[in-house]
C-alpha beads as a LAMMPS data file, in Angstrom:
LAMMPS data file: protein, C-alpha beads

238 atoms
237 bonds

1 atom types
1 bond types

-500.0 500.0 xlo xhi
-500.0 500.0 ylo yhi
-500.0 500.0 zlo zhi

Masses

1 110.0

Atoms # bond

1 1 1 349.479 -385.542 -226.968
2 1 1 348.523 -382.049 -228.150
3 1 1 351.370 -381.821 -230.625
4 1 1 352.716 -384.527 -232.908
5 1 1 356.477 -384.321 -232.493
6 1 1 358.558 -384.753 -235.643
7 1 1 361.764 -386.778 -235.211
8 1 1 364.626 -387.557 -237.605
9 1 1 366.315 -390.958 -237.101
10 1 1 369.830 -391.133 -238.548
11 1 1 371.568 -394.527 -238.694
12 1 1 373.295 -396.462 -241.474
13 1 1 371.723 -399.763 -240.311
14 1 1 368.235 -400.249 -241.693
15 1 1 367.241 -402.681 -238.929
16 1 1 368.002 -400.071 -236.260
17 1 1 366.070 -397.376 -238.114
18 1 1 363.129 -399.771 -238.510
19 1 1 363.220 -400.709 -234.823
20 1 1 363.348 -397.097 -233.669
21 1 1 360.590 -396.090 -236.079
22 1 1 358.341 -398.856 -234.737
23 1 1 358.791 -397.870 -231.087
24 1 1 358.588 -394.131 -231.689
25 1 1 355.528 -394.313 -233.928
26 1 1 353.780 -396.273 -231.164
27 1 1 354.206 -393.129 -229.043
28 1 1 352.556 -391.010 -231.732
29 1 1 355.710 -389.397 -233.130
30 1 1 356.139 -388.620 -236.829
31 1 1 359.389 -390.194 -238.084
32 1 1 361.746 -389.389 -240.961
33 1 1 364.884 -391.406 -241.694
34 1 1 368.379 -390.753 -243.034
35 1 1 371.111 -393.356 -243.626
36 1 1 374.180 -391.106 -243.810
37 1 1 375.465 -387.736 -242.664
38 1 1 374.908 -385.889 -245.919
39 1 1 371.269 -386.966 -246.117
40 1 1 370.806 -386.093 -242.444
41 1 1 372.102 -382.555 -242.958
42 1 1 369.924 -382.004 -245.999
43 1 1 366.790 -383.042 -244.113
44 1 1 367.787 -381.260 -240.881
45 1 1 368.132 -377.950 -242.725
46 1 1 364.917 -378.403 -244.711
47 1 1 362.670 -379.416 -241.795
48 1 1 362.342 -377.985 -238.280
49 1 1 362.511 -381.269 -236.377
50 1 1 361.654 -381.426 -232.689
51 1 1 364.468 -383.948 -232.113
52 1 1 367.201 -385.779 -234.019
53 1 1 368.453 -389.270 -233.085
54 1 1 371.944 -389.332 -234.562
55 1 1 374.281 -392.309 -234.875
56 1 1 377.930 -391.483 -234.207
57 1 1 379.532 -394.049 -236.527
58 1 1 378.165 -393.085 -239.936
59 1 1 379.899 -393.784 -243.261
60 1 1 381.725 -390.744 -244.590
61 1 1 380.643 -387.797 -242.463
62 1 1 380.323 -389.052 -238.872
63 1 1 377.795 -388.018 -236.251
64 1 1 380.093 -385.530 -234.539
65 1 1 380.615 -383.635 -237.801
66 1 1 376.892 -383.725 -238.549
67 1 1 376.075 -382.410 -235.073
68 1 1 378.638 -379.615 -235.382
69 1 1 377.224 -378.551 -238.777
70 1 1 373.655 -378.534 -237.461
71 1 1 374.733 -376.462 -234.457
72 1 1 376.089 -373.768 -236.794
73 1 1 372.553 -373.010 -237.948
74 1 1 370.024 -374.717 -235.668
75 1 1 369.422 -375.539 -232.002
76 1 1 367.443 -378.746 -232.658
77 1 1 367.771 -381.173 -229.700
78 1 1 370.101 -384.073 -230.594
79 1 1 370.513 -387.469 -228.930
80 1 1 373.696 -389.241 -230.049
81 1 1 373.639 -393.019 -230.555
82 1 1 376.924 -394.889 -230.474
83 1 1 378.475 -398.287 -229.922
84 1 1 381.457 -396.621 -228.283
85 1 1 380.891 -396.025 -224.598
86 1 1 384.207 -394.537 -223.545
87 1 1 384.013 -391.393 -221.435
88 1 1 386.110 -389.393 -223.921
89 1 1 383.543 -390.027 -226.675
90 1 1 380.697 -388.852 -224.462
91 1 1 382.548 -385.651 -223.602
92 1 1 383.384 -385.082 -227.288
93 1 1 379.717 -385.487 -228.153
94 1 1 378.630 -382.952 -225.546
95 1 1 381.314 -380.525 -226.705
96 1 1 379.822 -380.331 -230.207
97 1 1 376.347 -379.734 -228.801
98 1 1 374.702 -383.112 -228.161
99 1 1 371.844 -382.961 -225.643
100 1 1 371.998 -386.603 -224.569
101 1 1 374.009 -389.730 -225.285
102 1 1 372.856 -393.368 -225.555
103 1 1 375.291 -396.272 -225.885
104 1 1 374.504 -399.289 -228.078
105 1 1 373.225 -401.857 -227.457
106 1 1 370.321 -400.040 -225.822
107 1 1 366.816 -400.929 -224.749
108 1 1 364.289 -399.334 -227.135
109 1 1 362.097 -398.585 -224.123
110 1 1 364.976 -396.755 -222.454
111 1 1 365.583 -394.771 -225.628
112 1 1 361.909 -393.800 -225.820
113 1 1 362.182 -392.647 -222.191
114 1 1 365.221 -390.530 -223.098
115 1 1 363.387 -389.058 -226.093
116 1 1 360.424 -388.115 -223.903
117 1 1 362.757 -386.603 -221.311
118 1 1 364.561 -384.415 -223.848
119 1 1 361.296 -383.264 -225.436
120 1 1 359.900 -382.541 -221.972
121 1 1 362.994 -380.583 -220.937
122 1 1 362.879 -378.458 -224.071
123 1 1 359.252 -377.452 -223.475
124 1 1 360.199 -374.268 -221.652
125 1 1 359.522 -374.768 -217.940
126 1 1 359.123 -378.518 -217.442
127 1 1 362.467 -378.848 -215.657
128 1 1 361.615 -376.149 -213.116
129 1 1 360.161 -377.134 -209.744
130 1 1 356.599 -376.026 -209.207
131 1 1 357.441 -373.789 -206.280
132 1 1 360.177 -371.871 -208.105
133 1 1 359.360 -368.268 -208.939
134 1 1 359.343 -367.808 -212.711
135 1 1 359.458 -364.661 -214.803
136 1 1 358.367 -364.095 -218.374
137 1 1 361.192 -361.595 -218.831
138 1 1 364.382 -361.533 -216.780
139 1 1 366.580 -358.451 -217.121
140 1 1 370.138 -357.971 -215.877
141 1 1 372.805 -355.528 -217.020
142 1 1 373.805 -356.639 -220.549
143 1 1 371.532 -359.712 -220.372
144 1 1 367.798 -360.099 -221.107
145 1 1 365.879 -363.394 -221.241
146 1 1 362.386 -363.293 -222.743
147 1 1 361.063 -366.680 -221.649
148 1 1 357.796 -366.486 -223.597
149 1 1 359.725 -365.953 -226.831
150 1 1 362.697 -368.118 -225.779
151 1 1 364.896 -365.193 -226.782
152 1 1 368.175 -364.166 -225.190
153 1 1 369.659 -360.733 -225.831
154 1 1 373.205 -359.963 -224.754
155 1 1 374.328 -356.360 -224.940
156 1 1 371.173 -355.685 -226.957
157 1 1 372.074 -358.391 -229.489
158 1 1 370.049 -361.593 -229.934
159 1 1 372.127 -364.761 -229.610
160 1 1 371.343 -368.360 -230.565
161 1 1 371.576 -371.024 -227.869
162 1 1 370.915 -374.750 -227.998
163 1 1 367.926 -375.913 -225.943
164 1 1 370.223 -377.205 -223.205
165 1 1 372.291 -373.985 -223.110
166 1 1 369.084 -371.971 -222.848
167 1 1 367.708 -374.178 -220.066
168 1 1 370.963 -373.900 -218.121
169 1 1 371.076 -370.105 -218.443
170 1 1 367.409 -369.685 -217.544
171 1 1 367.707 -372.038 -214.570
172 1 1 370.640 -370.054 -213.152
173 1 1 368.973 -366.723 -213.932
174 1 1 365.811 -367.689 -212.020
175 1 1 367.898 -367.815 -208.820
176 1 1 370.582 -365.128 -209.189
177 1 1 373.540 -365.331 -206.800
178 1 1 372.502 -368.828 -205.686
179 1 1 375.211 -371.485 -205.998
180 1 1 374.217 -374.791 -207.619
181 1 1 376.363 -377.917 -207.473
182 1 1 377.034 -379.878 -210.636
183 1 1 374.922 -382.689 -209.232
184 1 1 371.971 -380.314 -208.744
185 1 1 372.299 -379.027 -212.302
186 1 1 372.475 -382.544 -213.734
187 1 1 369.352 -383.473 -211.779
188 1 1 367.254 -380.389 -212.505
189 1 1 368.404 -379.328 -215.987
190 1 1 369.448 -382.694 -217.437
191 1 1 366.984 -384.765 -215.392
192 1 1 369.763 -387.225 -214.475
193 1 1 368.845 -388.792 -211.138
194 1 1 371.260 -391.709 -210.966
195 1 1 373.763 -391.207 -213.752
196 1 1 375.524 -388.514 -215.706
197 1 1 378.992 -387.198 -216.327
198 1 1 379.667 -384.092 -214.216
199 1 1 381.872 -382.765 -217.018
200 1 1 378.687 -382.430 -219.076
201 1 1 377.873 -379.411 -216.916
202 1 1 381.372 -377.942 -217.277
203 1 1 381.262 -378.333 -221.062
204 1 1 377.909 -376.578 -221.380
205 1 1 378.956 -373.760 -219.051
206 1 1 382.060 -373.259 -221.197
207 1 1 380.021 -373.126 -224.420
208 1 1 377.472 -370.793 -222.838
209 1 1 380.179 -368.399 -221.648
210 1 1 381.778 -368.393 -225.102
211 1 1 378.517 -367.424 -226.777
212 1 1 377.769 -364.712 -224.205
213 1 1 381.322 -363.400 -224.460
214 1 1 381.054 -362.804 -228.216
215 1 1 378.328 -360.238 -227.551
216 1 1 379.293 -359.005 -224.080
217 1 1 382.268 -360.019 -221.899
218 1 1 380.377 -358.503 -218.944
219 1 1 377.481 -360.910 -219.444
220 1 1 379.846 -363.871 -219.791
221 1 1 381.466 -363.044 -216.452
222 1 1 378.086 -363.316 -214.742
223 1 1 378.317 -367.125 -215.055
224 1 1 380.651 -367.621 -212.107
225 1 1 382.538 -370.722 -211.026
226 1 1 382.473 -371.391 -207.291
227 1 1 385.526 -373.606 -206.951
228 1 1 384.890 -376.933 -205.320
229 1 1 381.130 -376.382 -205.371
230 1 1 379.561 -375.480 -208.718
231 1 1 378.190 -372.460 -210.558
232 1 1 375.995 -369.406 -210.082
233 1 1 374.751 -366.424 -212.050
234 1 1 376.222 -363.463 -210.192
235 1 1 374.466 -360.130 -210.585
236 1 1 376.946 -357.245 -211.036
237 1 1 377.007 -354.881 -208.101
238 1 1 376.344 -351.328 -209.192

Bonds

1 1 1 2
2 1 2 3
3 1 3 4
4 1 4 5
5 1 5 6
6 1 6 7
7 1 7 8
8 1 8 9
9 1 9 10
10 1 10 11
11 1 11 12
12 1 12 13
13 1 13 14
14 1 14 15
15 1 15 16
16 1 16 17
17 1 17 18
18 1 18 19
19 1 19 20
20 1 20 21
21 1 21 22
22 1 22 23
23 1 23 24
24 1 24 25
25 1 25 26
26 1 26 27
27 1 27 28
28 1 28 29
29 1 29 30
30 1 30 31
31 1 31 32
32 1 32 33
33 1 33 34
34 1 34 35
35 1 35 36
36 1 36 37
37 1 37 38
38 1 38 39
39 1 39 40
40 1 40 41
41 1 41 42
42 1 42 43
43 1 43 44
44 1 44 45
45 1 45 46
46 1 46 47
47 1 47 48
48 1 48 49
49 1 49 50
50 1 50 51
51 1 51 52
52 1 52 53
53 1 53 54
54 1 54 55
55 1 55 56
56 1 56 57
57 1 57 58
58 1 58 59
59 1 59 60
60 1 60 61
61 1 61 62
62 1 62 63
63 1 63 64
64 1 64 65
65 1 65 66
66 1 66 67
67 1 67 68
68 1 68 69
69 1 69 70
70 1 70 71
71 1 71 72
72 1 72 73
73 1 73 74
74 1 74 75
75 1 75 76
76 1 76 77
77 1 77 78
78 1 78 79
79 1 79 80
80 1 80 81
81 1 81 82
82 1 82 83
83 1 83 84
84 1 84 85
85 1 85 86
86 1 86 87
87 1 87 88
88 1 88 89
89 1 89 90
90 1 90 91
91 1 91 92
92 1 92 93
93 1 93 94
94 1 94 95
95 1 95 96
96 1 96 97
97 1 97 98
98 1 98 99
99 1 99 100
100 1 100 101
101 1 101 102
102 1 102 103
103 1 103 104
104 1 104 105
105 1 105 106
106 1 106 107
107 1 107 108
108 1 108 109
109 1 109 110
110 1 110 111
111 1 111 112
112 1 112 113
113 1 113 114
114 1 114 115
115 1 115 116
116 1 116 117
117 1 117 118
118 1 118 119
119 1 119 120
120 1 120 121
121 1 121 122
122 1 122 123
123 1 123 124
124 1 124 125
125 1 125 126
126 1 126 127
127 1 127 128
128 1 128 129
129 1 129 130
130 1 130 131
131 1 131 132
132 1 132 133
133 1 133 134
134 1 134 135
135 1 135 136
136 1 136 137
137 1 137 138
138 1 138 139
139 1 139 140
140 1 140 141
141 1 141 142
142 1 142 143
143 1 143 144
144 1 144 145
145 1 145 146
146 1 146 147
147 1 147 148
148 1 148 149
149 1 149 150
150 1 150 151
151 1 151 152
152 1 152 153
153 1 153 154
154 1 154 155
155 1 155 156
156 1 156 157
157 1 157 158
158 1 158 159
159 1 159 160
160 1 160 161
161 1 161 162
162 1 162 163
163 1 163 164
164 1 164 165
165 1 165 166
166 1 166 167
167 1 167 168
168 1 168 169
169 1 169 170
170 1 170 171
171 1 171 172
172 1 172 173
173 1 173 174
174 1 174 175
175 1 175 176
176 1 176 177
177 1 177 178
178 1 178 179
179 1 179 180
180 1 180 181
181 1 181 182
182 1 182 183
183 1 183 184
184 1 184 185
185 1 185 186
186 1 186 187
187 1 187 188
188 1 188 189
189 1 189 190
190 1 190 191
191 1 191 192
192 1 192 193
193 1 193 194
194 1 194 195
195 1 195 196
196 1 196 197
197 1 197 198
198 1 198 199
199 1 199 200
200 1 200 201
201 1 201 202
202 1 202 203
203 1 203 204
204 1 204 205
205 1 205 206
206 1 206 207
207 1 207 208
208 1 208 209
209 1 209 210
210 1 210 211
211 1 211 212
212 1 212 213
213 1 213 214
214 1 214 215
215 1 215 216
216 1 216 217
217 1 217 218
218 1 218 219
219 1 219 220
220 1 220 221
221 1 221 222
222 1 222 223
223 1 223 224
224 1 224 225
225 1 225 226
226 1 226 227
227 1 227 228
228 1 228 229
229 1 229 230
230 1 230 231
231 1 231 232
232 1 232 233
233 1 233 234
234 1 234 235
235 1 235 236
236 1 236 237
237 1 237 238
């Protein structure tokens, strides 16, 4: 491993934090811990973590509130841990900016696999197929993506995206006017081969459009819904 990834584990149960630390340190990761939402926020704003494992059911400030506060200032990848597996909770987690979702009780090995997958997907081009044409800079009317710098400018204004929002936008932009099904996007952007909530895609498209729209309604309209199929990035016709 060329880089030692730095991960924050947030859970109010010491035994879970100890278990996760043990498994993650075996993989060479550097681990910090927090036992409540307030401590998690303090550390998340002080340190640029590569990933945060965040328990949903925390005393006081819960994981959803913590995630929402982090998303106001940072795009750190977040995996939510929860004992509640209902679909509505998963959707709520994705709506506040969670990158992945693991339901307790979970296999530590599975969680390590999820951690590796999220870190791999946020390393710029890992989710792209090897035969896909890539560009260091992609320019459309009102939208510029500098892939080397991981910078997105909309109407000349830099905007902040979460890693998953950036990956989704870049994936669509690499194949303009091509329609992708939700299943394709889950597979290629989220790396979900056999599972995944299709509404995850819809939620992220909605959030991405909202952020683009604040800077340029024209850019937001480029993310087009193809009803009954999926989504595409449609280049405006001059």
